[in-house]
N, C-alpha and C positions, 0 to 999 in steps of 0.2 A: 330110579335115576340117582346116580351118586353125586356127591358134591363136586367131584372132579369134572363131571359132565355139565353140572348146573351150578355155577359159582354163586347164584343168588338163592339157592335152595335154603340155606341157613337163615337168610333174611326173611324169606317167606314163611318159614316154619315158626319163627319167633315173633312174627307180626301179630298184633292184636288190635281190634278196632278201638279207637279213642272214645272216651266217654265225655268229650268236650262239648262245646256249644254249637258245633257245626250242624247245619240242617240241610236237608235235600230240597232243591228247588226244581220247579217244573220246566224252567227255561234257563238252563245253565249257559254260561258264556262259552261260545264255541272256540275251539283252538284255531287261531288264525293261521297256524302253520308257517312255514318259511315262505318268503316272497319268491317269485320265479327267478331262477338263476339268469344273470345277465353276463354274457361273455365280455371279457376285456378286449381292448383293441389289440393287445399283444398276443391274445389267443387266436385272433382272426387274421392278423396280418404279420407274416414272418419278418417283414421289414421293420415293423414297430417293435417286435421282440429284439431285433438286432440293435435298434436305437436305444432301447431300455438297457440292454447289456452294456453298451458303450457308455451310457450315462452313469451307471453304477460304478464301473471300474474307474471312470474319469473322476468321480467324486472321491473315491478311495485314494487315488494318486494326488488329487488336490489336497487331501488331508495330509499326505506325506509332505507336500510343499509347505503347508501351514506349520507343521512341526519343525521343519528345517528352518523356516523363517524365524520361529520363536528362538531357536538356538542362535541364529545369526544376530537377531536383535539383542540378545544378551551381550554379545561382543561389540556390536555397532554402537549401542547406547550404554556405556559403562556408568556405574554409580559410585566409583571410587572417590569422586570429588565431594560427594555428600550434598551437593546442591539440589534444591527442590526441583528445578526444571529437568535435571538429569535423571532424578529418581522417577519423576512423572513420565518422561519419555520411555524409560526402561520398562516401567510397569505397563504402560499403554501398549507398546508394540509387542512385548512378550505375551501379554494377555490376549491381544488380537490374534496372534499366531496360534496360541493354544485353543482359543475359542473357535477359530475357523477350522482347525484340525478336527476337533471333537464334533463340531456341527456337521462337517462333511461326512464323517463316519456315520453319524446318526441318520442323516438324510439318505445316504447311500444304502444303508441297511433297510430303511423303511421302503424305499423305492424298489429295492430288490424283492422284498416280501410281497409288495402290492402288485408289481408289474411282471415279475418273472417267475416266482415260485408258483406251484400248482394252486389253482383257484377252486377250492372245493369247500362245501359246508359239511361240518361234522356234528353229530349229536352224540354226546358222551354220557351214557347212563351212569348213575351212581352205583357203586358196588362196595363189597366188603373191603376193609382196610388192606388185608393181604389177599392178593389175587391167587387164583389157582395156578398150578404149574403151567397149564395151557395158556392162561392169561399172561404170566410172566414171560413165557416164550414168545407170546404175541407182541410184548413190548419191544423185544429185540427186533422183531420184524417191522414194527412201526418206525424205529430209528432208521432201519435200512430203507424203508419206503420214503421217509422224509428226506433222506439224503438223495434219493433218486428224483423225487419231485422238486426239491429245491435246486437241484443241479450243482450242489456244493462239490460233489466229487467230479462232476464232468466239466463244469465251467472254470477251467484253471485260471483264466485271466481275472475273473472276479475274485476267486479265492486268493490268488496271489496279491491282488490289490488290497483286499481286506487285511491279509497278514502284514503287508508292508505298512499300511496305515496304522494298524494297532502297534506295530513295533516302533514306528517313527513317533507316535504320540507319547511315548515314554521319554524320548530324548530331551524335550524341554525340561522335564522334571529333574532328570539326571544333571543337566547343565546347570540348573538353578542351585543345586547343592554346592556348586563351586563358590557361590556367593556367601555361603555360611562360614567359610574359612577366612580369617583375617590375613592380611598381607604384611610382609616385613616393611619397615620404614627406618630411616636413620635414627628417629627418636626411639623406636622400639624394634630393634633388630631381630627379636625372637617372636614377634607377633604372629607370624605364619608358620611357626614350628610347633606342632601339637605335642611332640614328644617332650620338648623343653617345657612347654606350658603345663603339661600334666605332671612333670617331675619336680616343679618348684612352686613354693608358696611364698607368702609374705614373711614367714618366719626367717629371722637371721640372728646372728650372734649378738647377745645383749638386749634384744627386744623384750620388753616386759610382757608378762601374761596379764590380760585384763578380762574383767567379767563381760559377758554377753547379755544384753546389748549396750550396757552403760559405758563400757570402756574404762572402768576404774581398775587401776593396777592392783595386784593381789600380793599380799605379804604371806610368807610361809607360816608365820605365827598365827595367821587368821584362819588357816585351814584346819578344821576340826577333824578328829578321827572318824572315819566312816562317811565323810561328806563327799559329794560329787558336784563339781562346778562346770558350767559351760564357759569355755574360755576362747577369746579371740586375741590376735595381736593388738597391742595398744594403739598402734598407728592406724589400724583398720577403722576404729571408731571415728576418726577424722576424715575418712574417705567418703565422698559423695556417691550417690547412685550413678551419676553420669561418669564418674571416674572408675567405675567397675567394682563398687562395694560388694554386690551380691556374688559376683564371680570369685572375688578374692576370699570372701567369707566361706563360700562353698568348699574351697580347698583347704583353708587354714584352720577352721574351727576344730577345737579339741575338747576332750573331757578330762578334767583334773580330779584325781581320786587320791585320798589319803588312807593308808592302812598302817598297821604296825610294821616297822622295817623287817622284823624277822618273818613276816608273812610273805615277803617278796622272794620269788625264786628267779634270780637274775643270773645270766651268764656273765663271765668275767668282762667281756667287752662292753656290756651294758651296765655294769655295776655303778658307773659314775653318771648314768643318765637320769637317775632319780635323786630326790633330796629328802632324807629323813622320812621315808615311807610315802612320799608324794610322787606320783607318776602322772604323765600326760600322754594320752593316746588320741589318735585321730578319731573324730566322731563320725567319719564317713565309712560306712560298711564296705568291706572289700568284695561283697557279692554284686550288688547293683547300685551302690551308692546311697542307700537310705541312711537317715540319721540314727546312729546307735546311741540311745540315751536312757535306756531302762537299766538301772544299776541295782543289783541285789547285794546289799551291804554284807550280809552274813556269808554268802558264798563267793563274793568278789567276782560275780559274773555280770557281763554286759550282754543285754539282749537286744537284738534288732527287731523292731515291731513288724517289719514288712514280711520277712520270710523266716523269722525265728532262728537266725544264726546266733550262737552264743560264744562269747569270748571270755577267757579267764584272765582277769587283770593281774592277778597275783603271779601268773606264769607267762609274762610278756605278751598278754592278749592273744594267746593261741586259741584256735578254733576248737571248741569241744562239742559243738552240735550245729547242724544246719548246712546250707549249701555254700557258705563262704569257703573259699579255698586258701586264703592267706590270713595270717594274724593282722591285727590293726597296726599300722605304722606308729612307732613311738617317737615322741618329740623329746630330745634330750633337754633337760632343764637344770638350772642351778639357782643360786641366790646372789644378788648383787650386794654392794656395800651397805645399802639401806634396808636390806632384808626383803626386798621384793623378788618374786620369782621371775626369772628371765630364761630365754631360750639359749642353749649353747650353740645351736645352729638350726638350719632348716631340717625337715625330715630327711632321713638318709635314703628313702625310697619313695616312689610316687604313692600318693594317697588314693583311696577309692578303688573302684573295680579294676581288674586287670584289663589291659588293652593290647591288641596286636600281638598276642601270644607272649606277652612280656614275662609273666611268671607262671 
């Protein structure tokens, strides 16, 4: 007999009796076997089967109604006012809609399997990890048989209801994403404009560079050759967390590096963006936004610890290795009358990863 004809032949050939502590007994426990099969009401009564089918697809379409209610509740109970009762009602009714939609899908699927699908007991023997070609072909036949017995291919109303319920259950989640975007207001006309928000930071002309997190302004004479400092706008240190400290810092933070002026390879349009070998570049990696903070003093390379992108600070932070697609944005800097480093302007391009096919 070949292995193709006997898929368990290899297991039997390699089996050896165990030398453990098992002993033979004269009155071994008898195998109770399976209990007698009991037919379901839906197997005996066609009317009961029809009622079960109606119950299942009704549950699926009730799930659709629950999902649509969650979407409607998002608009009926807005949270723009920020008041606790409004937030409570919004969370309550959206949550009830989503919970009911998912519960109806679950109950409908269970009732489908218990009352409508074929009611048979199977014994599945253990076998080798990889089945024979005959077994693998048999697996395909099992799926076909399961489709036939479950009625998935035949019972179009149930199948359509299930598909509609699953598709509708996604709508509340999609709707809730709308709440993540802020809206414009007279006080902040750009709050709902993501392009503007991603293209501007706290930096502006004349703002001093300060150490992170102390917020102490930095003098050019204090920057030693080969040093690298983490820098934030001076005004950021006075911003509270409620006022958006973390969001502003995530966009504005830079790395300040000093090298010999002759080591800088600057284009004519950027020749005035540095001061006596001091340059400032965004600390946010242009790949996925990780903090680029590992500086190699001898090579003037910046390394992103997340995905190993490398940037050459001496050559306008161009990418020399890794998945990043753009150089780090440079912050134009100068020195004020007191010798403190200041920004000449904001970044001339958005910081961080590219978005919406921007670059």
